[in-house]
C-alpha positions in Angstrom: -18.5 -5.2 -22.3 -19.5 -8.8 -21.5 -22.2 -8.8 -18.9 -25.0 -11.3 -19.4 -27.6 -11.3 -16.6 -30.2 -13.9 -15.7 -32.6 -12.6 -13.1 -34.8 -14.8 -10.8 -36.8 -14.0 -7.8 -34.0 -14.0 -5.4 -30.8 -14.0 -7.5 -29.1 -12.2 -10.4 -26.4 -14.0 -12.5 -23.9 -12.2 -14.5 -20.6 -12.9 -16.4 -17.5 -10.8 -16.8 -14.0 -11.0 -17.9 -12.5 -10.2 -14.5 -14.1 -9.9 -11.0 -12.0 -7.7 -8.6 -12.9 -8.6 -4.9 -12.3 -5.7 -2.6 -13.1 -2.0 -2.9 -10.3 -0.4 -1.0 -7.5 1.5 -2.8 -5.9 -1.7 -4.2 -9.1 -3.0 -5.6 -10.2 0.2 -7.0 -6.9 0.7 -8.7 -7.0 -2.8 -10.1 -10.5 -2.1 -11.5 -9.4 1.0 -13.2 -6.1 -0.4 -14.6 -7.8 -3.6 -16.0 -10.5 -1.6 -17.6 -7.8 0.5 -19.2 -6.3 -2.8 -20.4 -9.6 -3.4 -22.2 -11.1 -6.0 -19.9 -14.7 -6.1 -18.7 -14.5 -5.8 -14.9 -16.9 -6.3 -12.2 -15.7 -4.7 -8.8 -17.3 -6.4 -5.8 -17.2 -5.1 -2.3 -18.8 -2.5 0.0 -17.4 1.1 0.0 -14.3 1.2 2.2 -14.0 3.7 5.1 -10.3 4.5 6.1 -9.1 7.3 8.2 -5.4 6.6 7.4 -3.2 8.4 4.9 -1.0 6.9 2.2 2.4 8.1 1.1 2.5 7.6 -2.7 6.0 7.3 -4.1 6.8 9.2 -7.3 6.3 6.1 -9.6 2.9 5.3 -8.1 1.9 8.9 -8.7 3.1 8.4 -12.4 0.9 5.4 -12.7 -2.2 7.0 -11.2 -1.6 10.0 -13.5 -1.5 7.7 -16.4 -4.8 6.2 -15.3 -6.2 9.7 -15.0 -6.8 9.4 -11.3 -4.1 11.8 -9.8 -5.7 14.9 -11.2 -8.8 14.2 -9.1 -6.8 14.3 -5.7 -3.4 16.0 -6.4 -4.7 19.2 -4.7 -5.3 17.3 -1.5 -1.8 15.8 -1.3 1.3 17.2 0.3 4.7 16.7 -1.4 7.4 14.8 0.4 10.7 16.7 -0.6 13.0 16.0 2.3 13.2 12.8 4.4 15.1 12.9 7.8 16.0 9.9 10.0 16.8 10.7 13.6 18.2 8.0 16.0 16.1 8.3 19.2 17.1 5.0 20.6 19.3 6.4 23.3 21.6 3.4 22.9 25.3 3.2 23.2 25.9 3.0 19.4 23.7 5.7 17.9 23.4 6.5 14.1 23.9 10.0 12.9 21.1 11.9 11.6 20.5 11.4 7.9 18.7 13.7 5.5 17.7 12.8 1.9 16.6 15.5 -0.5 14.7 14.8 -3.7 16.5 17.3 -5.6 19.7 15.1 -5.5 18.1 12.6 -8.0 16.2 15.3 -10.1 12.7 14.8 -8.5 10.3 17.4 -7.5 9.2 15.2 -4.6 9.9 11.6 -3.5 6.2 11.2 -3.3 2.9 12.8 -2.0 0.9 12.0 1.1 -2.8 12.3 1.2 -5.8 10.9 3.1 -7.0 7.6 2.1 -10.6 8.8 1.8 -9.4 11.3 -0.8 -7.6 8.6 -2.8 -10.5 6.3 -2.6 -12.9 8.9 -3.8 -10.7 9.8 -6.8 -10.3 6.0 -7.7 -14.1 5.5 -7.3 -14.8 8.5 -9.6 -12.5 7.2 -12.3 -13.9 3.7 -12.0 -17.4 5.0 -12.5 -16.4 6.8 -15.7 -15.3 3.5 -17.3 -18.0 2.0 -19.4 -16.5 -1.5 -18.8 -16.5 -1.4 -15.1 -19.6 -2.6 -13.1 -19.7 -2.3 -9.4 -21.5 -4.4 -6.8 -21.4 -2.7 -3.3 -22.0 -6.0 -1.5 -19.8 -8.4 0.5 -18.7 -11.8 -0.9 -20.2 -14.7 0.7 -18.9 -17.6 -1.4 -16.2 -18.2 -4.1 -16.1 -21.3 -6.3 -13.1 -21.7 -8.6 -13.8 -24.1 -11.5 -11.7 -25.2 -14.5 -13.2 -22.7 -17.0 -14.5 -20.0 -14.7 -15.0 -18.9 -11.1 -18.2 -18.1 -9.4 -18.5 -15.4 -6.7 -21.7 -15.1 -4.7 -22.6 -11.9 -2.8 -24.8 -11.0 0.1 -27.0 -9.1 -2.2 -28.0 -12.4 -3.8 -26.0 -11.9 -7.0 -23.7 -14.5 -8.6 -20.9 -13.3 -10.8 -19.1 -15.7 -13.2 -15.6 -14.6 -14.1 -12.7 -15.8 -16.1 -10.3 -14.4 -13.6 -10.6 -13.3 -10.1 -8.3 -10.5 -8.6 -8.3 -10.8 -4.9 -7.7 -7.4 -3.5 -9.5 -8.3 -0.3 -6.9 -7.6 2.5 -4.7 -9.6 4.6 -7.4 -12.1 5.7 -8.4 -12.6 1.9 -11.4 -14.9 1.5 -10.1 -15.1 -2.2 -6.8 -16.5 -1.1 -8.4 -19.0 1.2 -10.9 -20.1 -1.6 -7.9 -20.8 -3.8 -6.2 -22.9 -1.1 -3.1 -20.6 -1.0 -1.4 -20.6 2.5 0.7 -17.8 4.0 4.0 -17.4 5.8 3.6 -15.0 8.7 5.8 -13.4 11.4 4.2 -11.4 14.2 6.2 -8.6 15.8 6.0 -7.5 19.5 4.8 -4.1 18.2 1.6 -2.3 17.5 1.3 0.7 15.0 -0.9 3.7 16.1 -2.0 6.2 13.4 -3.1 9.8 14.1 -3.9 12.8 12.1 -2.5 16.0 13.5 -2.7 19.8 13.1 0.3 21.8 14.4 1.5 25.4 14.7 4.9 25.2 13.0 5.2 24.3 9.2 6.5 20.9 8.2 8.3 22.4 5.2 7.5 19.3 3.1 9.7 17.3 5.4 9.0 13.7 6.7 10.8 13.0 9.9 11.2 9.5 11.1 12.5 9.0 14.8 13.9 5.7 15.5 13.1 4.3 19.0 13.9 1.1 20.7 10.3 -0.1 19.9 10.0 1.0 16.3 9.7 4.2 14.1 7.8 7.4 15.1 7.1 8.9 11.7 5.6 12.3 11.0 4.5 12.7 7.3 3.3 16.1 5.9 -0.3 16.7 4.8 -1.4 20.1 3.2 -1.3 23.1 5.3 -0.3 22.8 9.0 -1.3 19.2 9.1 0.6 15.9 9.3 0.0 12.2 9.8 1.7 10.1 12.3 2.6 6.4 12.4 3.8 5.5 15.9 5.2 2.0 16.5 5.2 0.9 20.2 4.9 -2.2 22.4 1.2 -3.4 22.7 1.0 -2.5 26.4 2.2 1.0 25.6 -0.4 1.3 22.8 -3.1 0.5 25.4 -1.7 3.3 27.7 -1.5 5.9 24.9 -5.0 5.1 23.5 -6.4 5.4 27.1 -5.4 9.1 27.1 -7.6 11.9 26.0 -6.7 14.0 23.0 -4.8 16.6 25.0 -2.9 13.8 26.7 -2.0 12.2 23.4 -0.9 15.5 22.0 1.4 16.2 24.9 3.0 12.8 24.4 3.4 13.5 20.7 5.0 16.9 21.3 7.5 15.3 23.7 8.4 12.4 21.4 8.8 14.7 18.4 10.9 17.3 20.4 8.2 19.9 19.4 9.6 20.2 15.9 6.0 21.0 14.8 5.1 23.2 17.7 1.9 22.7 19.6 -0.1 19.6 18.4 -3.8 19.1 18.2 -5.0 15.5 17.6 -7.9 14.6 15.3 -10.6 12.4 16.7 -9.9 9.4 14.4 -7.2 7.0 15.7 -6.1 3.8 14.3 -4.5 0.7 15.7 -3.1 -2.5 14.2 -0.6 -5.1 15.1 2.5 -5.4 13.1 3.3 -8.5 11.1 4.9 -9.6 7.9 2.9 -12.1 6.0 3.5 -13.4 2.5 1.2 -15.7 0.5 2.9 -19.0 -0.7 1.8 -18.1 -4.1 0.7 -14.9 -5.7 -1.4 -16.7 -8.3 -3.3 -20.0 -8.8 -5.8 -21.3 -11.4 -8.2 -18.5 -12.3 -7.0 -16.2 -9.4 -4.3 -13.7 -8.6 -3.5 -11.9 -5.4 -2.7 -8.2 -5.2 -1.9 -5.9 -2.2 -2.3 -7.2 1.3 -3.9 -10.4 0.1 -0.4 -11.2 -1.4 1.8 -9.5 1.1 1.6 -7.5 4.4 4.6 -5.4 5.5 5.2 -3.2 8.5 4.6 0.6 7.8 8.3 1.3 7.1 9.5 3.0 4.0 6.1 3.7 2.5 6.2 0.2 0.7 2.6 -1.1 1.6 0.3 0.4 -0.9 3.1 1.2 -3.4 4.0 -2.5 -3.6 0.4 -3.3 -4.2 0.2 -0.8 -7.0 3.1 -2.5 -8.6 1.2 -5.7 -8.4 -1.7 -4.0 -10.2 0.4 -2.3 -12.9 2.1 -5.6 -13.6 -1.1 -7.6 -13.9 -2.8 -4.9 -16.1 0.3 -5.0 -18.4 0.1 -8.7 -18.7 -3.5 -8.6 -19.4 -3.3 -6.0 -22.0 -0.5 -7.8 -23.9 -2.4 -11.2 -23.8 -5.5 -9.4 -25.3 -3.4 -7.9 -28.0 -1.9 -11.2 -29.2 -5.3 -13.1 -28.7 -4.0 -15.3 -25.8 -6.0 -16.2 -22.8 -5.4 -13.4 -20.3 -6.8 -15.6 -17.5 -4.7 -18.6 -18.5 -1.8 -20.2 -16.6 0.8 -18.6 -18.8 -0.3 -15.2 -17.6 -0.9 -16.1 -14.0 2.5 -17.9 -13.9 4.3 -15.0 -15.3 2.5 -12.6 -12.8 3.8 -14.9 -9.9 7.3 -14.8 -11.4 7.5 -11.1 -11.8 6.0 -10.1 -8.4 7.8 -12.7 -6.3 11.2 -11.3 -6.6 10.3 -7.6 -6.0 8.2 -8.4 -3.0 10.9 -10.7 -1.5 13.5 -7.9 -1.8 11.3 -5.3 0.0 10.2 -7.9 2.7 13.8 -8.9 3.6 15.0 -5.3 3.7 12.1 -4.0 6.0 12.3 -7.1 8.2 15.9 -6.7 8.8 15.6 -3.0 9.4 12.8 -3.5 11.8 14.6 -6.2 13.7 17.7 -4.1 14.0 15.6 -1.4 15.9 14.4 -4.1 18.3 17.7 -5.8 18.8 19.8 -5.1 22.0 22.8 -6.9 20.4 25.6 -4.3 20.0 27.0 -5.5 16.7 23.5 -5.2 15.1 23.1 -1.7 16.5 26.5 -0.8 15.2 25.8 -2.2 11.7 22.5 -0.1 11.5 24.4 3.0 12.6 27.3 2.4 10.2 24.7 1.9 7.3 23.0 5.2 8.0 26.4 6.9 8.3 27.5 5.8 4.8 24.1 6.7 3.4 24.4 10.2 4.7 28.1 10.7 3.8 28.6 8.7 0.5 26.7 10.7 -2.2 26.6 8.0 -5.0 25.4 5.3 -2.6 22.8 7.6 -1.0 21.4 8.7 -4.6 21.4 5.0 -5.7 19.4 4.0 -2.6 17.0 6.9 -3.1 16.3 6.0 -6.7 15.7 2.4 -5.9 13.4 3.2 -3.0 11.3 5.6 -5.2 11.5 4.0 -8.6 12.7 0.4 -8.3 14.7 -0.6 -11.4 13.8 -4.3 -11.3 10.0 -3.5 -11.2 9.0 -0.8 -13.6 5.8 -1.8 -15.5 4.5 0.6 -18.3 2.1 2.5 -16.0 4.8 3.4 -13.6 6.9 4.7 -16.5 4.0 6.9 -17.7 3.1 4.6 -20.6 -0.5 3.7 -21.6 -1.3 0.0 -21.6 
């Protein structure tokens, strides 16, 4: 591992192949995957705290299993074997209830849902096991991108010189800003609320998504008699709900869910974030690539957020591994340009589909409501179409890097 350090009274300087900025799930996964590709990696960022959950689709679980991460958290994840969509809009043209069963496409589960803290712990443990991963638990204060290398300065007084930066530092990415990459953004008149719940009736490994005039209300299984909830509402409605005590919130959830999970108890941790779709103008520039929310932010619909970011990481790791094998510059423009090309199409497809779906829920235009209802009708009734859509949602044919096929780098 390349790690040359020069120490002074107030600063430590070191060099590395790749600096990953951001220690959330995307950054930790990038560090583990790039280390598996043979690169020397410095992971920079304070430990992340996150009370949300993540639904990992089957291909993402395959990638984490290949990286020897999944075995460290599998026992704390709940399988998602059935997905139900229920039209609760109350509008004139309502869609029929649609049910999707993973057994139709030969899978044990569409994916697994687990707490982010458990996923982060498993990734951090695996990263610590890699001899060629060094971690700096400090925030970044400055990024300077030069012709031959990039310099990252931290609050702890350390300067890291890297051949390549991987910006996994979120939707407000300092790495993206340092690279001069702009974004295209659309804000929705919606706020997502997240809760963790316990309940008296079993979920039977079924994720249920109620469509409302203001967005989805989605219950996702956790192990035992527990579930997570993503509840999309108007901003003023979010204020009202969050002003309630736990018992009041539980009553609202029971009513909105038609008590399908019985009596609800709400955990203390609550989350709130505004909904927007944001896409970087470029996913890579000289000496830097963007992964996860630094590259793209999507509404929490269809479990695409972190799964899309994991495909970013798997694609980048494969490109780096191949460049190292043939003696090419893994940080050069040929690699970063190829990364941009591969990830742009996949991300655009997901963004357009989710944006259209979300807008269809908000629209009062009858033809739009009718089109959404007709689409769900055909998905429910036409087997080949339903199975094709399920396969594409879980294991996209156009974006299947080695890790997501279970192949080592």
